[in-house]
C-alpha positions in Angstrom: 55.5 53.0 -10.3 52.2 51.1 -10.6 49.3 52.0 -8.5 47.7 49.1 -6.6 44.0 49.1 -5.8 43.1 49.6 -2.2 42.3 46.5 -0.2 38.6 47.6 0.1 38.3 47.8 -3.7 39.5 44.2 -4.3 37.1 42.9 -1.6 34.2 44.9 -3.1 35.0 43.6 -6.6 35.2 39.9 -5.4 32.0 40.3 -3.5 30.2 41.6 -6.6 31.4 38.6 -8.6 30.2 36.2 -6.0 26.8 37.9 -5.7 26.4 37.8 -9.5 27.3 34.1 -9.5 24.9 33.4 -6.7 22.0 35.3 -8.4 22.7 33.4 -11.6 22.6 30.1 -9.8 19.4 31.0 -8.0 17.7 32.1 -11.3 18.8 28.9 -13.1 17.5 26.8 -10.1 14.2 28.6 -10.1 13.8 28.1 -13.9 14.6 24.4 -13.5 12.2 23.9 -10.6 9.5 25.7 -12.4 9.9 23.6 -15.6 9.8 20.4 -13.5 6.6 21.5 -11.7 4.9 22.4 -15.0 5.8 19.1 -16.7 4.6 15.8 -15.2 6.2 12.7 -16.5 4.2 9.5 -16.5 5.3 6.0 -17.3 4.3 2.3 -17.3 6.3 -0.7 -16.1 8.3 -2.7 -18.7 6.0 -4.7 -21.0 2.9 -2.7 -20.1 1.1 -0.6 -22.7 0.0 3.0 -21.9 -3.3 4.5 -22.8 -4.8 7.6 -21.2 -3.9 7.6 -17.5 -3.6 3.8 -17.3 -1.2 1.0 -18.1 -2.3 -2.4 -19.5 -0.7 -5.9 -19.4 -2.1 -8.8 -21.3 -1.4 -12.4 -20.3 0.1 -14.2 -23.2 1.2 -17.5 -21.8 -1.1 -18.9 -19.1 -4.8 -19.2 -18.6 -6.5 -19.1 -15.2 -9.9 -18.8 -13.5 -11.3 -15.3 -12.9 -10.2 -15.3 -9.2 -6.7 -16.5 -10.0 -6.4 -14.0 -12.8 -7.3 -11.2 -10.4 -4.8 -12.5 -7.9 -2.1 -12.4 -10.6 -3.0 -8.8 -11.5 -2.9 -7.9 -7.8 0.6 -9.3 -7.4 1.6 -6.8 -10.2 0.0 -3.9 -8.3 -2.9 -3.9 -10.6 -6.4 -5.3 -11.1 -8.4 -6.9 -13.9 -9.3 -4.5 -16.7 -12.1 -1.9 -16.1 -13.3 -0.5 -19.4 -14.3 3.1 -19.3 -15.0 3.9 -23.0 -15.3 2.6 -26.5 -11.9 4.1 -27.2 -10.4 2.1 -24.4 -12.1 -1.1 -25.5 -10.8 -0.5 -29.1 -7.2 0.2 -27.8 -7.2 -3.0 -25.7 -8.7 -5.3 -28.4 -6.1 -4.2 -30.9 -3.5 -5.9 -28.6 -5.4 -9.2 -28.2 -5.4 -12.5 -29.9 -8.7 -13.1 -31.8 -8.6 -16.8 -30.9 -8.6 -16.3 -27.1 -11.0 -14.9 -24.5 -9.7 -12.4 -21.8 -11.1 -11.9 -18.4 -12.0 -8.4 -17.5 -12.8 -7.0 -14.0 -16.6 -7.3 -14.4 -18.6 -9.8 -12.5 -22.1 -10.6 -11.3 -22.4 -10.1 -7.6 -25.9 -11.6 -7.5 -29.2 -11.2 -9.4 -27.5 -9.9 -12.5 -26.0 -6.9 -10.6 -22.8 -6.3 -12.5 -19.9 -4.8 -10.6 -16.4 -3.6 -11.6 -13.5 -4.9 -9.6 -12.4 -1.3 -8.7 -15.9 -0.4 -7.5 -16.4 2.0 -10.5 -20.2 2.2 -11.1 -21.5 -0.1 -13.8 -23.0 2.0 -16.6 -25.6 0.1 -18.5 -25.3 2.6 -21.4 -21.6 2.1 -21.8 -21.4 -1.7 -22.2 -20.1 -3.8 -25.1 -22.0 -7.1 -24.7 -22.3 -9.4 -27.7 -25.9 -9.9 -29.0 -27.7 -12.3 -26.6 -25.3 -11.7 -23.7 -25.3 -11.8 -20.8 -26.9 -15.2 -21.3 -27.0 -17.3 -18.1 -27.5 -16.7 -14.4 -24.8 -19.4 -13.8 -22.2 -17.3 -15.8 -21.0 -14.7 -13.4 -17.7 -13.5 -14.9 -17.0 -11.6 -18.1 -14.5 -12.0 -20.9 -13.8 -9.8 -23.9 -14.0 -12.1 -26.9 -13.8 -11.9 -30.7 -16.6 -13.3 -32.8 -16.0 -13.5 -36.5 -19.4 -12.2 -37.5 -19.6 -9.2 -35.0 -16.1 -8.5 -33.8 -15.0 -7.8 -30.2 -17.6 -7.8 -27.4 -18.3 -9.1 -23.9 -19.5 -12.5 -23.0 -20.5 -13.9 -19.5 -19.0 -17.3 -18.6 -18.5 -19.4 -15.5 -15.7 -17.9 -13.3 -14.0 -21.3 -13.0 -13.2 -21.5 -16.8 -9.6 -20.8 -17.6 -9.0 -17.8 -19.8 -6.3 -15.2 -20.5 -6.7 -11.8 -18.9 -5.9 -8.1 -19.1 -4.5 -6.3 -16.0 -4.8 -2.5 -15.5 -3.1 0.0 -13.3 -2.8 3.8 -13.0 0.3 5.3 -14.7 3.2 6.1 -12.4 3.7 9.8 -12.2 7.1 11.4 -11.6 
């Protein structure tokens, strides 16, 4: 005759299995959550290029005035490019067509007081003007432009001229 375990022993054994499973699930969940908190994923919208904590979009087809260019960037949830460093300028210019000028988010708000579109303070020591620029009180908007003898730099032009542009936005963090 075979001995059968008492009812209490079966319940106790089942309870132990469920507790072990529950503890395993909790440990796995904790590890998963911890790894998600430690890692932050960032991304840019389709057709935008990432650099640092920003995403960049260059207009390739249409030209527009400075105001219209800023409006187009705004419709994309962005603003015209604000250049923070030489590295950023170099990154941007590697994507640009050397035969075109591109509006950036720098303009003269009066009396040669330059202001970035995002209100970042204008740093006179971190500028990339071509020699002889800015050149005219009537030219209040800025483009980044390639000159065959000196390379990429900034040039002030009338805001109503139609140019290509570069939009910038913060990366999207997940």
